[in-house]
C-alpha positions as CSV (number, residue, x, y, z in Angstrom):
1,X,0.0,0.0,0.0
2,X,1.3,3.5,-0.8
3,X,1.5,6.4,1.6
4,X,-0.9,8.4,-0.6
5,X,-3.6,5.8,-0.2
6,X,-3.1,5.8,3.6
7,X,-3.3,9.6,3.7
8,X,-6.5,9.7,1.7
9,X,-8.2,7.3,4.1
10,X,-6.8,9.0,7.2
11,X,-8.6,12.1,6.0
12,X,-12.1,10.6,5.6
13,X,-12.0,8.2,8.6
14,X,-14.6,10.2,10.6
15,X,-17.1,10.4,7.7
16,X,-16.4,7.0,6.1
17,X,-19.4,5.1,7.4
18,X,-21.9,7.9,6.8
19,X,-20.9,8.2,3.2
20,X,-21.0,4.5,2.3
21,X,-24.8,4.3,1.5
22,X,-24.5,7.1,-1.0
23,X,-21.2,6.0,-2.6
24,X,-22.4,2.4,-2.8
25,X,-25.9,2.3,-4.3
26,X,-26.2,-1.4,-3.8
27,X,-25.1,-1.1,-0.2
28,X,-27.3,-3.7,1.5
29,X,-26.9,-6.4,-1.2
30,X,-23.2,-5.7,-1.5
31,X,-22.5,-6.5,2.2
32,X,-25.4,-8.9,3.0
33,X,-24.7,-11.2,0.0
34,X,-21.1,-11.4,1.1
35,X,-22.2,-12.5,4.5
36,X,-24.6,-15.1,3.1
37,X,-21.6,-16.9,1.5
38,X,-19.9,-17.2,4.9
39,X,-21.3,-20.7,5.6
40,X,-18.9,-21.7,8.4
41,X,-18.8,-25.0,10.2
42,X,-18.1,-23.7,13.6
43,X,-20.2,-21.2,15.6
44,X,-17.0,-19.6,16.9
45,X,-15.0,-19.1,13.7
46,X,-11.7,-17.3,13.5
47,X,-12.0,-14.5,10.9
48,X,-9.4,-12.1,9.5
49,X,-10.6,-8.8,8.0
50,X,-8.0,-7.4,5.6
51,X,-8.1,-3.6,5.1
52,X,-10.8,-3.6,7.8
53,X,-11.1,0.2,8.0
54,X,-13.8,1.1,10.5
55,X,-15.0,-2.5,10.7
56,X,-18.1,-2.0,8.6
57,X,-18.0,-5.4,6.9
58,X,-17.0,-7.2,10.1
59,X,-20.1,-5.7,11.8
60,X,-22.3,-7.4,9.2
61,X,-20.4,-10.7,9.7
62,X,-20.6,-10.3,13.5
63,X,-24.4,-10.1,13.3
64,X,-24.3,-13.6,11.8
65,X,-21.6,-15.0,14.0
66,X,-21.7,-13.1,17.3
67,X,-19.2,-15.4,19.0
68,X,-16.6,-15.2,16.2
69,X,-13.0,-14.2,17.0
70,X,-12.0,-11.4,14.7
71,X,-8.7,-9.9,13.8
72,X,-9.0,-6.5,12.1
73,X,-6.0,-5.3,10.1
74,X,-5.6,-1.9,8.5
75,X,-2.7,0.4,7.8
76,X,-4.6,3.6,8.7
77,X,-4.6,4.3,12.4
78,X,-7.5,6.7,12.1
79,X,-9.7,4.2,10.3
80,X,-8.9,1.5,12.7
81,X,-9.7,3.9,15.6
82,X,-13.2,3.9,14.2
83,X,-13.3,0.2,14.4
84,X,-12.1,0.2,18.0
85,X,-15.0,2.5,18.9
86,X,-17.5,0.4,17.1
87,X,-16.4,-2.8,18.9
88,X,-15.3,-1.3,22.2
89,X,-17.6,-3.8,24.1
90,X,-16.5,-6.9,22.3
91,X,-13.5,-8.7,23.8
92,X,-13.3,-11.2,20.9
93,X,-12.0,-8.6,18.4
94,X,-8.4,-7.7,18.1
95,X,-6.9,-4.8,16.1
96,X,-3.6,-4.7,14.2
97,X,-2.1,-1.8,12.4
98,X,-0.2,-3.1,9.3
99,X,0.0,-3.5,5.6
100,X,-1.9,-6.5,4.2
101,X,0.9,-7.2,1.7
102,X,3.5,-7.7,4.5
103,X,1.2,-9.1,7.2
104,X,2.4,-12.4,8.7
105,X,-0.4,-14.4,10.4
106,X,0.3,-16.3,13.6
107,X,-2.6,-18.7,13.1
108,X,-5.0,-20.2,10.6
109,X,-8.4,-18.7,9.9
110,X,-11.8,-20.1,9.0
111,X,-12.5,-17.1,6.9
112,X,-10.7,-14.2,5.4
113,X,-12.8,-11.2,4.4
114,X,-12.1,-7.9,2.8
115,X,-14.1,-4.9,1.6
116,X,-13.1,-2.2,-0.8
117,X,-9.4,-2.5,0.0
118,X,-7.6,-5.0,-2.2
119,X,-8.3,-2.9,-5.4
120,X,-5.6,-0.5,-4.1
121,X,-2.9,-3.1,-4.8
122,X,-1.1,-3.7,-8.1
123,X,-2.2,-6.8,-10.1
124,X,1.1,-8.5,-9.1
125,X,0.5,-7.7,-5.4
126,X,-3.2,-8.9,-5.7
127,X,-1.9,-12.3,-6.9
128,X,0.7,-12.5,-4.2
129,X,-2.0,-11.7,-1.6
130,X,-4.4,-14.3,-2.9
131,X,-1.7,-16.9,-2.4
132,X,-1.0,-15.7,1.1
133,X,-4.7,-15.8,1.9
134,X,-5.0,-19.4,0.6
135,X,-2.1,-20.4,2.8
136,X,-3.6,-18.8,5.9
137,X,-7.0,-20.5,5.6
138,X,-8.0,-23.8,7.2
139,X,-9.1,-26.5,4.8
140,X,-12.6,-25.6,3.7
141,X,-12.0,-22.0,4.7
142,X,-13.6,-19.2,2.8
143,X,-12.3,-16.0,1.2
144,X,-15.0,-13.3,0.6
145,X,-14.0,-10.1,-1.0
146,X,-16.6,-7.3,-1.4
147,X,-14.7,-5.3,-3.9
148,X,-14.6,-2.5,-6.4
149,X,-13.8,-3.9,-9.9
150,X,-12.9,-2.9,-13.4
151,X,-15.2,-3.5,-16.4
152,X,-14.2,-6.5,-18.5
153,X,-13.7,-4.2,-21.5
154,X,-12.6,-0.6,-21.9
155,X,-16.1,0.3,-23.1
156,X,-17.8,-1.2,-20.1
157,X,-15.3,0.3,-17.7
158,X,-15.8,3.7,-19.2
159,X,-19.6,3.2,-19.1
160,X,-19.5,2.2,-15.4
161,X,-17.5,5.3,-14.5
162,X,-19.8,7.6,-16.4
163,X,-22.8,6.1,-14.6
164,X,-21.2,6.5,-11.2
165,X,-20.2,10.1,-11.9
166,X,-23.7,10.9,-13.1
167,X,-25.2,9.4,-9.9
168,X,-22.8,11.0,-7.5
169,X,-23.0,14.5,-9.1
170,X,-26.8,14.4,-8.6
171,X,-26.7,12.8,-5.1
172,X,-27.2,14.4,-1.7
173,X,-23.5,14.1,-1.0
174,X,-21.8,17.5,-0.7
175,X,-19.6,18.7,-3.6
176,X,-16.4,18.5,-1.5
177,X,-17.1,14.8,-0.6
178,X,-17.8,14.0,-4.2
179,X,-14.6,15.6,-5.3
180,X,-12.7,13.8,-2.6
181,X,-14.2,10.5,-3.8
182,X,-13.0,11.2,-7.4
183,X,-9.5,12.0,-6.1
184,X,-9.4,8.7,-4.2
185,X,-10.5,6.9,-7.4
186,X,-7.3,8.1,-9.0
187,X,-5.4,5.8,-6.7
188,X,-7.4,2.7,-7.6
189,X,-5.9,-0.2,-9.4
190,X,-9.0,-2.2,-10.1
191,X,-9.0,-5.6,-11.9
192,X,-11.9,-7.3,-13.6
193,X,-14.0,-10.0,-12.0
194,X,-12.9,-12.4,-14.8
195,X,-9.2,-11.8,-14.1
196,X,-9.6,-12.1,-10.3
197,X,-11.5,-15.4,-10.6
198,X,-8.7,-16.8,-12.8
199,X,-6.0,-15.7,-10.2
200,X,-8.0,-17.4,-7.4
201,X,-8.3,-20.6,-9.5
202,X,-4.6,-20.5,-10.3
203,X,-3.8,-20.1,-6.6
204,X,-5.7,-23.3,-5.8
205,X,-9.1,-22.0,-4.6
206,X,-12.1,-24.1,-5.7
207,X,-15.7,-23.0,-6.1
208,X,-14.6,-19.5,-7.1
209,X,-17.5,-17.3,-8.2
210,X,-19.0,-13.9,-8.3
211,X,-22.4,-14.2,-6.7
212,X,-23.2,-10.5,-6.9
213,X,-22.2,-7.7,-9.2
214,X,-23.6,-4.2,-9.7
215,X,-21.6,-2.1,-12.1
216,X,-18.2,-1.5,-10.3
217,X,-19.2,-3.4,-7.1
218,X,-18.8,-7.2,-6.9
219,X,-18.6,-9.9,-4.3
220,X,-15.9,-12.5,-5.2
221,X,-15.6,-15.7,-3.3
222,X,-13.2,-18.7,-3.1
223,X,-13.2,-21.9,-1.1
224,X,-10.0,-23.7,0.0
C-alpha cells in the first residue's frame, strides 16, 4: 500500500461510514450477500478482515456469528480507531495496524474477508496476496471479497465510471465529498472479475464465483 492511499483514508476516517450508503448504491446487497456466503462449520470461527477500515464489513459478519473471534487489520490508524470505537464492548475482536501485503499471520483462519481494500494493490500484489490468503486459511475455509472492480472491456469500464459520476453528481453528497471520492479513485488499481477469478483458481481455490455484481461493485468468493 502506498502512503498516498493511507493519507487519503486517514482524511475521511470520521465520515467514512456515513458516506457509504451514498457511494455504494447497492449497499445492502453488497454486504449482505457477502455475509450469506460465509457458511462456516463452527459457531466460533476465526475471521481475519484485511483492510478492515472502520470495521463495517466485520459488523455485518458479526451479526451472523456473534461469538466469532476477529482480527481486524488496517494500515490507517485513524480508520482502525473507528473500528475500536465500534467494537469497544467486544473482547473477541483484536486490532492490528499493518499492511496486508506484509502481514504475517500467527494462526490459521476459518475465513478471510475484505471490503473495498484490495483494489488499491497492483495486479502483481493482488496475486501474491491471494496466495497468502490461501495459505492462511484452514481446509474448507472461505475468502470473501466485497470489492470495487474494473469493467471487462474498456467500453464497459468507461460506461460504469460515467454512470457512477452521473449518480454522485446528482446525489445528496456534498460537492467536497464527491470531489474527494473522485480523487481517491485516481489511486485505484482495479481488476476485472474475470481476471480475479482466474487468479484465485490459479492459486488453488475451488468453487470460485462472483455471486453478486452491480456495475463496479462485486462480491468475489473462493473456497479452500
